[in-house]
N, CA, C, O and CB atoms as a CASP TS submission, in Angstrom:
PFRMAT TS
TARGET T0000
AUTHOR 0000-0000-0000
METHOD Language model
MODEL 1
PARENT N/A
ATOM      1  N   UNK     1      -3.191 -49.773 -33.644  1.00  0.00           N
ATOM      2  CA  UNK     1      -2.649 -50.049 -32.331  1.00  0.00           C
ATOM      3  C   UNK     1      -1.418 -49.161 -32.144  1.00  0.00           C
ATOM      4  O   UNK     1      -0.598 -49.006 -33.049  1.00  0.00           O
ATOM      5  CB  UNK     1      -2.298 -51.569 -32.165  1.00  0.00           C
ATOM      6  N   UNK     2      -1.312 -48.589 -30.959  1.00  0.00           N
ATOM      7  CA  UNK     2      -0.169 -47.745 -30.616  1.00  0.00           C
ATOM      8  C   UNK     2       0.454 -48.313 -29.344  1.00  0.00           C
ATOM      9  O   UNK     2      -0.238 -48.543 -28.352  1.00  0.00           O
ATOM     10  CB  UNK     2      -0.596 -46.234 -30.425  1.00  0.00           C
ATOM     11  N   UNK     3       1.760 -48.536 -29.381  1.00  0.00           N
ATOM     12  CA  UNK     3       2.493 -49.003 -28.201  1.00  0.00           C
ATOM     13  C   UNK     3       3.469 -47.905 -27.813  1.00  0.00           C
ATOM     14  O   UNK     3       4.274 -47.452 -28.627  1.00  0.00           O
ATOM     15  CB  UNK     3       3.241 -50.368 -28.473  1.00  0.00           C
ATOM     16  N   UNK     4       3.384 -47.487 -26.564  1.00  0.00           N
ATOM     17  CA  UNK     4       4.233 -46.411 -26.058  1.00  0.00           C
ATOM     18  C   UNK     4       4.948 -46.889 -24.793  1.00  0.00           C
ATOM     19  O   UNK     4       4.320 -47.466 -23.905  1.00  0.00           O
ATOM     20  CB  UNK     4       3.394 -45.126 -25.771  1.00  0.00           C
ATOM     21  N   UNK     5       6.224 -46.656 -24.712  1.00  0.00           N
ATOM     22  CA  UNK     5       6.998 -47.017 -23.518  1.00  0.00           C
ATOM     23  C   UNK     5       7.406 -45.736 -22.794  1.00  0.00           C
ATOM     24  O   UNK     5       7.960 -44.811 -23.388  1.00  0.00           O
ATOM     25  CB  UNK     5       8.262 -47.873 -23.895  1.00  0.00           C
ATOM     26  N   UNK     6       7.115 -45.711 -21.497  1.00  0.00           N
ATOM     27  CA  UNK     6       7.570 -44.610 -20.655  1.00  0.00           C
ATOM     28  C   UNK     6       8.622 -45.177 -19.703  1.00  0.00           C
ATOM     29  O   UNK     6       8.983 -46.349 -19.808  1.00  0.00           O
ATOM     30  CB  UNK     6       6.371 -43.942 -19.867  1.00  0.00           C
ATOM     31  N   UNK     7       9.109 -44.367 -18.788  1.00  0.00           N
ATOM     32  CA  UNK     7      10.095 -44.854 -17.821  1.00  0.00           C
ATOM     33  C   UNK     7       9.510 -45.916 -16.900  1.00  0.00           C
ATOM     34  O   UNK     7      10.228 -46.801 -16.434  1.00  0.00           O
ATOM     35  CB  UNK     7      10.633 -43.697 -16.993  1.00  0.00           C
ATOM     36  N   UNK     8       8.194 -45.830 -16.633  1.00  0.00           N
ATOM     37  CA  UNK     8       7.562 -46.711 -15.650  1.00  0.00           C
ATOM     38  C   UNK     8       6.646 -47.777 -16.217  1.00  0.00           C
ATOM     39  O   UNK     8       6.312 -48.726 -15.508  1.00  0.00           O
ATOM     40  CB  UNK     8       6.794 -45.900 -14.708  1.00  0.00           C
ATOM     41  N   UNK     9       6.226 -47.657 -17.476  1.00  0.00           N
ATOM     42  CA  UNK     9       5.218 -48.586 -17.981  1.00  0.00           C
ATOM     43  C   UNK     9       5.209 -48.635 -19.499  1.00  0.00           C
ATOM     44  O   UNK     9       5.834 -47.818 -20.175  1.00  0.00           O
ATOM     45  CB  UNK     9       3.844 -48.197 -17.470  1.00  0.00           C
ATOM     46  N   UNK    10       4.477 -49.624 -20.015  1.00  0.00           N
ATOM     47  CA  UNK    10       4.214 -49.735 -21.441  1.00  0.00           C
ATOM     48  C   UNK    10       2.720 -49.497 -21.618  1.00  0.00           C
ATOM     49  O   UNK    10       1.906 -50.129 -20.945  1.00  0.00           O
ATOM     50  CB  UNK    10       4.663 -51.142 -22.022  1.00  0.00           C
ATOM     51  N   UNK    11       2.364 -48.607 -22.502  1.00  0.00           N
ATOM     52  CA  UNK    11       0.969 -48.264 -22.742  1.00  0.00           C
ATOM     53  C   UNK    11       0.592 -48.769 -24.132  1.00  0.00           C
ATOM     54  O   UNK    11       1.260 -48.471 -25.122  1.00  0.00           O
ATOM     55  CB  UNK    11       0.728 -46.719 -22.613  1.00  0.00           C
ATOM     56  N   UNK    12      -0.495 -49.540 -24.181  1.00  0.00           N
ATOM     57  CA  UNK    12      -0.995 -50.073 -25.448  1.00  0.00           C
ATOM     58  C   UNK    12      -2.371 -49.467 -25.693  1.00  0.00           C
ATOM     59  O   UNK    12      -3.268 -49.597 -24.860  1.00  0.00           O
ATOM     60  CB  UNK    12      -1.059 -51.649 -25.430  1.00  0.00           C
ATOM     61  N   UNK    13      -2.536 -48.811 -26.822  1.00  0.00           N
ATOM     62  CA  UNK    13      -3.820 -48.212 -27.182  1.00  0.00           C
ATOM     63  C   UNK    13      -4.405 -49.001 -28.348  1.00  0.00           C
ATOM     64  O   UNK    13      -3.751 -49.217 -29.369  1.00  0.00           O
ATOM     65  CB  UNK    13      -3.660 -46.694 -27.551  1.00  0.00           C
ATOM     66  N   UNK    14      -5.660 -49.427 -28.168  1.00  0.00           N
ATOM     67  CA  UNK    14      -6.349 -50.223 -29.179  1.00  0.00           C
ATOM     68  C   UNK    14      -7.633 -49.522 -29.598  1.00  0.00           C
ATOM     69  O   UNK    14      -8.221 -48.785 -28.806  1.00  0.00           O
ATOM     70  CB  UNK    14      -6.654 -51.641 -28.650  1.00  0.00           C
ATOM     71  N   UNK    15      -8.073 -49.741 -30.832  1.00  0.00           N
ATOM     72  CA  UNK    15      -9.351 -49.162 -31.243  1.00  0.00           C
ATOM     73  C   UNK    15     -10.506 -49.800 -30.464  1.00  0.00           C
ATOM     74  O   UNK    15     -10.397 -50.935 -30.001  1.00  0.00           O
ATOM     75  CB  UNK    15      -9.562 -49.345 -32.764  1.00  0.00           C
ATOM     76  N   UNK    16     -11.586 -49.078 -30.325  1.00  0.00           N
ATOM     77  CA  UNK    16     -12.710 -49.539 -29.505  1.00  0.00           C
ATOM     78  C   UNK    16     -13.439 -50.740 -30.089  1.00  0.00           C
ATOM     79  O   UNK    16     -14.243 -51.356 -29.391  1.00  0.00           O
ATOM     80  CB  UNK    16     -13.685 -48.421 -29.312  1.00  0.00           C
ATOM     81  N   UNK    17     -13.188 -51.091 -31.339  1.00  0.00           N
ATOM     82  CA  UNK    17     -13.876 -52.234 -31.941  1.00  0.00           C
ATOM     83  C   UNK    17     -13.145 -53.565 -31.738  1.00  0.00           C
ATOM     84  O   UNK    17     -13.523 -54.569 -32.342  1.00  0.00           O
ATOM     85  CB  UNK    17     -14.059 -51.988 -33.413  1.00  0.00           C
ATOM     86  N   UNK    18     -12.110 -53.587 -30.901  1.00  0.00           N
ATOM     87  CA  UNK    18     -11.365 -54.814 -30.624  1.00  0.00           C
ATOM     88  C   UNK    18     -12.248 -55.770 -29.820  1.00  0.00           C
ATOM     89  O   UNK    18     -12.973 -55.346 -28.920  1.00  0.00           O
ATOM     90  CB  UNK    18     -10.044 -54.502 -29.853  1.00  0.00           C
ATOM     91  N   UNK    19     -12.184 -57.055 -30.150  1.00  0.00           N
ATOM     92  CA  UNK    19     -12.961 -58.094 -29.457  1.00  0.00           C
ATOM     93  C   UNK    19     -12.575 -58.111 -27.983  1.00  0.00           C
ATOM     94  O   UNK    19     -11.427 -58.397 -27.644  1.00  0.00           O
ATOM     95  CB  UNK    19     -12.725 -59.498 -30.101  1.00  0.00           C
ATOM     96  N   UNK    20     -13.532 -57.805 -27.104  1.00  0.00           N
ATOM     97  CA  UNK    20     -13.212 -57.702 -25.684  1.00  0.00           C
ATOM     98  C   UNK    20     -12.942 -59.057 -25.040  1.00  0.00           C
ATOM     99  O   UNK    20     -12.186 -59.129 -24.071  1.00  0.00           O
ATOM    100  CB  UNK    20     -14.337 -57.016 -24.957  1.00  0.00           C
ATOM    101  N   UNK    21     -13.536 -60.125 -25.549  1.00  0.00           N
ATOM    102  CA  UNK    21     -13.264 -61.450 -24.980  1.00  0.00           C
ATOM    103  C   UNK    21     -11.810 -61.854 -25.232  1.00  0.00           C
ATOM    104  O   UNK    21     -11.129 -62.329 -24.323  1.00  0.00           O
ATOM    105  CB  UNK    21     -14.223 -62.507 -25.580  1.00  0.00           C
ATOM    106  N   UNK    22     -11.349 -61.670 -26.429  1.00  0.00           N
ATOM    107  CA  UNK    22      -9.954 -61.969 -26.749  1.00  0.00           C
ATOM    108  C   UNK    22      -9.006 -61.063 -25.985  1.00  0.00           C
ATOM    109  O   UNK    22      -7.950 -61.504 -25.530  1.00  0.00           O
ATOM    110  CB  UNK    22      -9.710 -61.831 -28.244  1.00  0.00           C
ATOM    111  N   UNK    23      -9.379 -59.804 -25.843  1.00  0.00           N
ATOM    112  CA  UNK    23      -8.570 -58.861 -25.095  1.00  0.00           C
ATOM    113  C   UNK    23      -8.497 -59.252 -23.623  1.00  0.00           C
ATOM    114  O   UNK    23      -7.440 -59.132 -23.004  1.00  0.00           O
ATOM    115  CB  UNK    23      -9.129 -57.451 -25.242  1.00  0.00           C
ATOM    116  N   UNK    24      -9.611 -59.719 -23.053  1.00  0.00           N
ATOM    117  CA  UNK    24      -9.615 -60.158 -21.660  1.00  0.00           C
ATOM    118  C   UNK    24      -8.700 -61.363 -21.471  1.00  0.00           C
ATOM    119  O   UNK    24      -7.996 -61.453 -20.465  1.00  0.00           O
ATOM    120  CB  UNK    24     -11.041 -60.499 -21.208  1.00  0.00           C
ATOM    121  N   UNK    25      -8.704 -62.291 -22.429  1.00  0.00           N
ATOM    122  CA  UNK    25      -7.800 -63.445 -22.357  1.00  0.00           C
ATOM    123  C   UNK    25      -6.340 -62.991 -22.361  1.00  0.00           C
ATOM    124  O   UNK    25      -5.514 -63.519 -21.616  1.00  0.00           O
ATOM    125  CB  UNK    25      -8.059 -64.409 -23.536  1.00  0.00           C
ATOM    126  N   UNK    26      -6.036 -62.014 -23.200  1.00  0.00           N
ATOM    127  CA  UNK    26      -4.671 -61.477 -23.247  1.00  0.00           C
ATOM    128  C   UNK    26      -4.311 -60.805 -21.924  1.00  0.00           C
ATOM    129  O   UNK    26      -3.204 -60.999 -21.420  1.00  0.00           O
ATOM    130  CB  UNK    26      -4.522 -60.471 -24.410  1.00  0.00           C
ATOM    131  N   UNK    27      -5.216 -60.028 -21.359  1.00  0.00           N
ATOM    132  CA  UNK    27      -4.958 -59.353 -20.087  1.00  0.00           C
ATOM    133  C   UNK    27      -4.769 -60.376 -18.974  1.00  0.00           C
ATOM    134  O   UNK    27      -3.892 -60.211 -18.125  1.00  0.00           O
ATOM    135  CB  UNK    27      -6.111 -58.390 -19.738  1.00  0.00           C
ATOM    136  N   UNK    28      -5.584 -61.434 -18.969  1.00  0.00           N
ATOM    137  CA  UNK    28      -5.425 -62.488 -17.963  1.00  0.00           C
ATOM    138  C   UNK    28      -4.035 -63.125 -18.063  1.00  0.00           C
ATOM    139  O   UNK    28      -3.391 -63.381 -17.046  1.00  0.00           O
ATOM    140  CB  UNK    28      -6.521 -63.566 -18.132  1.00  0.00           C
ATOM    141  N   UNK    29      -3.579 -63.377 -19.289  1.00  0.00           N
ATOM    142  CA  UNK    29      -2.255 -63.964 -19.494  1.00  0.00           C
ATOM    143  C   UNK    29      -1.159 -63.009 -19.010  1.00  0.00           C
ATOM    144  O   UNK    29      -0.214 -63.430 -18.343  1.00  0.00           O
ATOM    145  CB  UNK    29      -2.044 -64.308 -20.985  1.00  0.00           C
ATOM    146  N   UNK    30      -1.288 -61.740 -19.344  1.00  0.00           N
ATOM    147  CA  UNK    30      -0.285 -60.766 -18.919  1.00  0.00           C
ATOM    148  C   UNK    30      -0.279 -60.600 -17.401  1.00  0.00           C
ATOM    149  O   UNK    30       0.781 -60.416 -16.802  1.00  0.00           O
ATOM    150  CB  UNK    30      -0.540 -59.415 -19.592  1.00  0.00           C
ATOM    151  N   UNK    31      -1.450 -60.664 -16.778  1.00  0.00           N
ATOM    152  CA  UNK    31      -1.540 -60.601 -15.323  1.00  0.00           C
ATOM    153  C   UNK    31      -0.814 -61.788 -14.696  1.00  0.00           C
ATOM    154  O   UNK    31      -0.089 -61.636 -13.713  1.00  0.00           O
ATOM    155  CB  UNK    31      -3.013 -60.572 -14.872  1.00  0.00           C
ATOM    156  N   UNK    32      -1.017 -62.973 -15.277  1.00  0.00           N
ATOM    157  CA  UNK    32      -0.319 -64.178 -14.818  1.00  0.00           C
ATOM    158  C   UNK    32       1.192 -64.011 -14.963  1.00  0.00           C
ATOM    159  O   UNK    32       1.942 -64.324 -14.039  1.00  0.00           O
ATOM    160  CB  UNK    32      -0.796 -65.415 -15.608  1.00  0.00           C
ATOM    161  N   UNK    33       1.636 -63.522 -16.111  1.00  0.00           N
ATOM    162  CA  UNK    33       3.078 -63.345 -16.338  1.00  0.00           C
ATOM    163  C   UNK    33       3.664 -62.349 -15.340  1.00  0.00           C
ATOM    164  O   UNK    33       4.767 -62.555 -14.835  1.00  0.00           O
ATOM    165  CB  UNK    33       3.345 -62.867 -17.784  1.00  0.00           C
ATOM    166  N   UNK    34       2.942 -61.284 -15.057  1.00  0.00           N
ATOM    167  CA  UNK    34       3.419 -60.290 -14.093  1.00  0.00           C
ATOM    168  C   UNK    34       3.492 -60.895 -12.697  1.00  0.00           C
ATOM    169  O   UNK    34       4.456 -60.665 -11.968  1.00  0.00           O
ATOM    170  CB  UNK    34       2.502 -59.052 -14.090  1.00  0.00           C
ATOM    171  N   UNK    35       2.479 -61.665 -12.325  1.00  0.00           N
ATOM    172  CA  UNK    35       2.425 -62.248 -10.976  1.00  0.00           C
ATOM    173  C   UNK    35       3.507 -63.300 -10.761  1.00  0.00           C
ATOM    174  O   UNK    35       3.976 -63.481  -9.637  1.00  0.00           O
ATOM    175  CB  UNK    35       1.056 -62.868 -10.728  1.00  0.00           C
ATOM    176  N   UNK    36       3.906 -63.988 -11.813  1.00  0.00           N
ATOM    177  CA  UNK    36       4.871 -65.079 -11.670  1.00  0.00           C
ATOM    178  C   UNK    36       6.282 -64.703 -12.126  1.00  0.00           C
ATOM    179  O   UNK    36       7.176 -65.549 -12.132  1.00  0.00           O
ATOM    180  CB  UNK    36       4.398 -66.276 -12.451  1.00  0.00           C
ATOM    181  N   UNK    37       6.483 -63.458 -12.503  1.00  0.00           N
ATOM    182  CA  UNK    37       7.770 -63.039 -13.068  1.00  0.00           C
ATOM    183  C   UNK    37       8.945 -63.297 -12.132  1.00  0.00           C
ATOM    184  O   UNK    37      10.033 -63.646 -12.591  1.00  0.00           O
ATOM    185  CB  UNK    37       7.723 -61.572 -13.415  1.00  0.00           C
ATOM    186  N   UNK    38       8.743 -63.133 -10.846  1.00  0.00           N
ATOM    187  CA  UNK    38       9.849 -63.303  -9.899  1.00  0.00           C
ATOM    188  C   UNK    38       9.764 -64.604  -9.113  1.00  0.00           C
ATOM    189  O   UNK    38      10.444 -64.769  -8.101  1.00  0.00           O
ATOM    190  CB  UNK    38       9.883 -62.144  -8.940  1.00  0.00           C
ATOM    191  N   UNK    39       8.944 -65.509  -9.572  1.00  0.00           N
ATOM    192  CA  UNK    39       8.749 -66.771  -8.868  1.00  0.00           C
ATOM    193  C   UNK    39       9.921 -67.722  -9.114  1.00  0.00           C
ATOM    194  O   UNK    39      10.446 -67.812 -10.224  1.00  0.00           O
ATOM    195  CB  UNK    39       7.435 -67.426  -9.304  1.00  0.00           C
ATOM    196  N   UNK    40      10.313 -68.422  -8.064  1.00  0.00           N
ATOM    197  CA  UNK    40      11.338 -69.450  -8.187  1.00  0.00           C
ATOM    198  C   UNK    40      10.740 -70.846  -8.089  1.00  0.00           C
ATOM    199  O   UNK    40      11.467 -71.834  -7.985  1.00  0.00           O
ATOM    200  CB  UNK    40      12.402 -69.263  -7.118  1.00  0.00           C
ATOM    201  N   UNK    41       9.414 -70.923  -8.123  1.00  0.00           N
ATOM    202  CA  UNK    41       8.723 -72.208  -7.995  1.00  0.00           C
ATOM    203  C   UNK    41       9.045 -73.107  -9.185  1.00  0.00           C
ATOM    204  O   UNK    41       9.158 -72.651 -10.323  1.00  0.00           O
ATOM    205  CB  UNK    41       7.198 -71.997  -7.882  1.00  0.00           C
ATOM    206  N   UNK    42       9.187 -74.376  -8.893  1.00  0.00           N
ATOM    207  CA  UNK    42       9.395 -75.370  -9.948  1.00  0.00           C
ATOM    208  C   UNK    42       8.039 -75.941 -10.334  1.00  0.00           C
ATOM    209  O   UNK    42       7.099 -75.911  -9.539  1.00  0.00           O
ATOM    210  CB  UNK    42      10.373 -76.507  -9.483  1.00  0.00           C
ATOM    211  N   UNK    43       7.938 -76.454 -11.538  1.00  0.00           N
ATOM    212  CA  UNK    43       6.672 -76.999 -12.009  1.00  0.00           C
ATOM    213  C   UNK    43       6.175 -78.117 -11.099  1.00  0.00           C
ATOM    214  O   UNK    43       4.969 -78.249 -10.886  1.00  0.00           O
ATOM    215  CB  UNK    43       6.817 -77.511 -13.435  1.00  0.00           C
ATOM    216  N   UNK    44       7.085 -78.921 -10.562  1.00  0.00           N
ATOM    217  CA  UNK    44       6.664 -79.998  -9.658  1.00  0.00           C
ATOM    218  C   UNK    44       6.028 -79.432  -8.389  1.00  0.00           C
ATOM    219  O   UNK    44       5.084 -80.016  -7.857  1.00  0.00           O
ATOM    220  CB  UNK    44       7.862 -80.892  -9.292  1.00  0.00           C
ATOM    221  N   UNK    45       6.539 -78.299  -7.902  1.00  0.00           N
ATOM    222  CA  UNK    45       5.944 -77.645  -6.736  1.00  0.00           C
ATOM    223  C   UNK    45       4.543 -77.128  -7.054  1.00  0.00           C
ATOM    224  O   UNK    45       3.617 -77.280  -6.258  1.00  0.00           O
ATOM    225  CB  UNK    45       6.836 -76.490  -6.256  1.00  0.00           C
ATOM    226  N   UNK    46       4.404 -76.524  -8.215  1.00  0.00           N
ATOM    227  CA  UNK    46       3.106 -75.997  -8.645  1.00  0.00           C
ATOM    228  C   UNK    46       2.111 -77.142  -8.798  1.00  0.00           C
ATOM    229  O   UNK    46       0.964 -77.027  -8.366  1.00  0.00           O
ATOM    230  CB  UNK    46       3.240 -75.212  -9.979  1.00  0.00           C
ATOM    231  N   UNK    47       2.534 -78.235  -9.403  1.00  0.00           N
ATOM    232  CA  UNK    47       1.650 -79.394  -9.589  1.00  0.00           C
ATOM    233  C   UNK    47       1.208 -79.972  -8.250  1.00  0.00           C
ATOM    234  O   UNK    47       0.042 -80.331  -8.084  1.00  0.00           O
ATOM    235  CB  UNK    47       2.354 -80.478 -10.419  1.00  0.00           C
ATOM    236  N   UNK    48       2.125 -80.063  -7.299  1.00  0.00           N
ATOM    237  CA  UNK    48       1.789 -80.605  -5.977  1.00  0.00           C
ATOM    238  C   UNK    48       0.794 -79.695  -5.261  1.00  0.00           C
ATOM    239  O   UNK    48      -0.145 -80.180  -4.630  1.00  0.00           O
ATOM    240  CB  UNK    48       3.063 -80.778  -5.121  1.00  0.00           C
ATOM    241  N   UNK    49       0.991 -78.394  -5.354  1.00  0.00           N
ATOM    242  CA  UNK    49       0.068 -77.449  -4.734  1.00  0.00           C
ATOM    243  C   UNK    49      -1.311 -77.541  -5.378  1.00  0.00           C
ATOM    244  O   UNK    49      -2.322 -77.535  -4.674  1.00  0.00           O
ATOM    245  CB  UNK    49       0.610 -76.019  -4.842  1.00  0.00           C
ATOM    246  N   UNK    50      -1.366 -77.624  -6.697  1.00  0.00           N
ATOM    247  CA  UNK    50      -2.647 -77.745  -7.397  1.00  0.00           C
ATOM    248  C   UNK    50      -3.381 -79.011  -6.977  1.00  0.00           C
ATOM    249  O   UNK    50      -4.594 -78.987  -6.770  1.00  0.00           O
ATOM    250  CB  UNK    50      -2.432 -77.741  -8.915  1.00  0.00           C
ATOM    251  N   UNK    51      -2.656 -80.108  -6.851  1.00  0.00           N
ATOM    252  CA  UNK    51      -3.263 -81.373  -6.434  1.00  0.00           C
ATOM    253  C   UNK    51      -3.828 -81.251  -5.018  1.00  0.00           C
ATOM    254  O   UNK    51      -4.925 -81.734  -4.740  1.00  0.00           O
ATOM    255  CB  UNK    51      -2.229 -82.520  -6.502  1.00  0.00           C
ATOM    256  N   UNK    52      -3.080 -80.608  -4.132  1.00  0.00           N
ATOM    257  CA  UNK    52      -3.517 -80.420  -2.747  1.00  0.00           C
ATOM    258  C   UNK    52      -4.779 -79.548  -2.676  1.00  0.00           C
ATOM    259  O   UNK    52      -5.707 -79.848  -1.926  1.00  0.00           O
ATOM    260  CB  UNK    52      -2.387 -79.784  -1.914  1.00  0.00           C
ATOM    261  N   UNK    53      -4.799 -78.481  -3.457  1.00  0.00           N
ATOM    262  CA  UNK    53      -5.961 -77.591  -3.477  1.00  0.00           C
ATOM    263  C   UNK    53      -7.186 -78.312  -4.012  1.00  0.00           C
ATOM    264  O   UNK    53      -8.275 -78.190  -3.451  1.00  0.00           O
ATOM    265  CB  UNK    53      -5.672 -76.348  -4.322  1.00  0.00           C
ATOM    266  N   UNK    54      -7.016 -79.061  -5.093  1.00  0.00           N
ATOM    267  CA  UNK    54      -8.144 -79.805  -5.678  1.00  0.00           C
ATOM    268  C   UNK    54      -8.680 -80.834  -4.701  1.00  0.00           C
ATOM    269  O   UNK    54      -9.894 -80.996  -4.576  1.00  0.00           O
ATOM    270  CB  UNK    54      -7.721 -80.496  -6.981  1.00  0.00           C
ATOM    271  N   UNK    55      -7.792 -81.530  -4.009  1.00  0.00           N
ATOM    272  CA  UNK    55      -8.223 -82.544  -3.042  1.00  0.00           C
ATOM    273  C   UNK    55      -9.005 -81.899  -1.909  1.00  0.00           C
ATOM    274  O   UNK    55     -10.026 -82.434  -1.480  1.00  0.00           O
ATOM    275  CB  UNK    55      -7.012 -83.313  -2.480  1.00  0.00           C
ATOM    276  N   UNK    56      -8.538 -80.751  -1.420  1.00  0.00           N
ATOM    277  CA  UNK    56      -9.242 -80.042  -0.357  1.00  0.00           C
ATOM    278  C   UNK    56     -10.595 -79.553  -0.809  1.00  0.00           C
ATOM    279  O   UNK    56     -11.569 -79.620  -0.060  1.00  0.00           O
ATOM    280  CB  UNK    56      -8.421 -78.880   0.131  1.00  0.00           C
ATOM    281  N   UNK    57     -10.661 -79.058  -2.038  1.00  0.00           N
ATOM    282  CA  UNK    57     -11.937 -78.589  -2.577  1.00  0.00           C
ATOM    283  C   UNK    57     -12.911 -79.754  -2.689  1.00  0.00           C
ATOM    284  O   UNK    57     -14.075 -79.635  -2.307  1.00  0.00           O
ATOM    285  CB  UNK    57     -11.738 -77.917  -3.955  1.00  0.00           C
ATOM    286  N   UNK    58     -12.433 -80.881  -3.215  1.00  0.00           N
ATOM    287  CA  UNK    58     -13.296 -82.044  -3.390  1.00  0.00           C
ATOM    288  C   UNK    58     -13.809 -82.537  -2.041  1.00  0.00           C
ATOM    289  O   UNK    58     -14.990 -82.859  -1.905  1.00  0.00           O
ATOM    290  CB  UNK    58     -12.542 -83.168  -4.119  1.00  0.00           C
ATOM    291  N   UNK    59     -12.937 -82.597  -1.054  1.00  0.00           N
ATOM    292  CA  UNK    59     -13.336 -83.051   0.273  1.00  0.00           C
ATOM    293  C   UNK    59     -14.417 -82.132   0.839  1.00  0.00           C
ATOM    294  O   UNK    59     -15.376 -82.605   1.450  1.00  0.00           O
ATOM    295  CB  UNK    59     -12.119 -83.102   1.219  1.00  0.00           C
ATOM    296  N   UNK    60     -14.269 -80.850   0.643  1.00  0.00           N
ATOM    297  CA  UNK    60     -15.223 -79.870   1.160  1.00  0.00           C
ATOM    298  C   UNK    60     -16.562 -79.916   0.420  1.00  0.00           C
ATOM    299  O   UNK    60     -17.603 -79.697   1.038  1.00  0.00           O
ATOM    300  CB  UNK    60     -14.633 -78.473   1.063  1.00  0.00           C
ATOM    301  N   UNK    61     -16.560 -80.191  -0.869  1.00  0.00           N
ATOM    302  CA  UNK    61     -17.764 -80.072  -1.698  1.00  0.00           C
ATOM    303  C   UNK    61     -18.396 -81.391  -2.119  1.00  0.00           C
ATOM    304  O   UNK    61     -19.494 -81.397  -2.675  1.00  0.00           O
ATOM    305  CB  UNK    61     -17.439 -79.301  -2.911  1.00  0.00           C
ATOM    306  N   UNK    62     -17.723 -82.505  -1.864  1.00  0.00           N
ATOM    307  CA  UNK    62     -18.213 -83.820  -2.317  1.00  0.00           C
ATOM    308  C   UNK    62     -19.641 -84.080  -1.822  1.00  0.00           C
ATOM    309  O   UNK    62     -20.490 -84.542  -2.584  1.00  0.00           O
ATOM    310  CB  UNK    62     -17.271 -84.944  -1.822  1.00  0.00           C
ATOM    311  N   UNK    63     -19.896 -83.787  -0.559  1.00  0.00           N
ATOM    312  CA  UNK    63     -21.203 -84.067   0.028  1.00  0.00           C
ATOM    313  C   UNK    63     -22.340 -83.332  -0.647  1.00  0.00           C
ATOM    314  O   UNK    63     -23.439 -83.877  -0.745  1.00  0.00           O
ATOM    315  CB  UNK    63     -21.190 -83.720   1.472  1.00  0.00           C
ATOM    316  N   UNK    64     -22.122 -82.135  -1.109  1.00  0.00           N
ATOM    317  CA  UNK    64     -23.208 -81.396  -1.739  1.00  0.00           C
ATOM    318  C   UNK    64     -23.346 -81.734  -3.227  1.00  0.00           C
ATOM    319  O   UNK    64     -24.370 -81.425  -3.835  1.00  0.00           O
ATOM    320  CB  UNK    64     -22.985 -79.903  -1.566  1.00  0.00           C
ATOM    321  N   UNK    65     -22.336 -82.360  -3.812  1.00  0.00           N
ATOM    322  CA  UNK    65     -22.392 -82.698  -5.219  1.00  0.00           C
ATOM    323  C   UNK    65     -22.858 -84.134  -5.472  1.00  0.00           C
ATOM    324  O   UNK    65     -23.509 -84.405  -6.481  1.00  0.00           O
ATOM    325  CB  UNK    65     -21.046 -82.488  -5.835  1.00  0.00           C
ATOM    326  N   UNK    66     -22.530 -85.042  -4.572  1.00  0.00           N
ATOM    327  CA  UNK    66     -22.918 -86.457  -4.717  1.00  0.00           C
ATOM    328  C   UNK    66     -23.807 -86.818  -3.555  1.00  0.00           C
ATOM    329  O   UNK    66     -23.419 -86.702  -2.393  1.00  0.00           O
ATOM    330  CB  UNK    66     -21.668 -87.403  -4.777  1.00  0.00           C
ATOM    331  N   UNK    67     -25.004 -87.259  -3.883  1.00  0.00           N
ATOM    332  CA  UNK    67     -25.957 -87.626  -2.819  1.00  0.00           C
ATOM    333  C   UNK    67     -26.454 -89.026  -3.002  1.00  0.00           C
ATOM    334  O   UNK    67     -27.260 -89.504  -2.205  1.00  0.00           O
ATOM    335  CB  UNK    67     -27.136 -86.668  -2.788  1.00  0.00           C
TER
END
């Protein structure tokens, strides 16, 4: 593994035999960290939003899932 830092980015080079599933999980985590790096949201706000989204999804899909 080679890690290189430039003025604008960090470059990580891995051998081609690295497990791609594990690598995808790492990339997903890093994407999340990048997306939330400047967030001022509190965990209670995030929890409330998640609850609201789940409730809306359930309301929209309940009819096709339970008959």
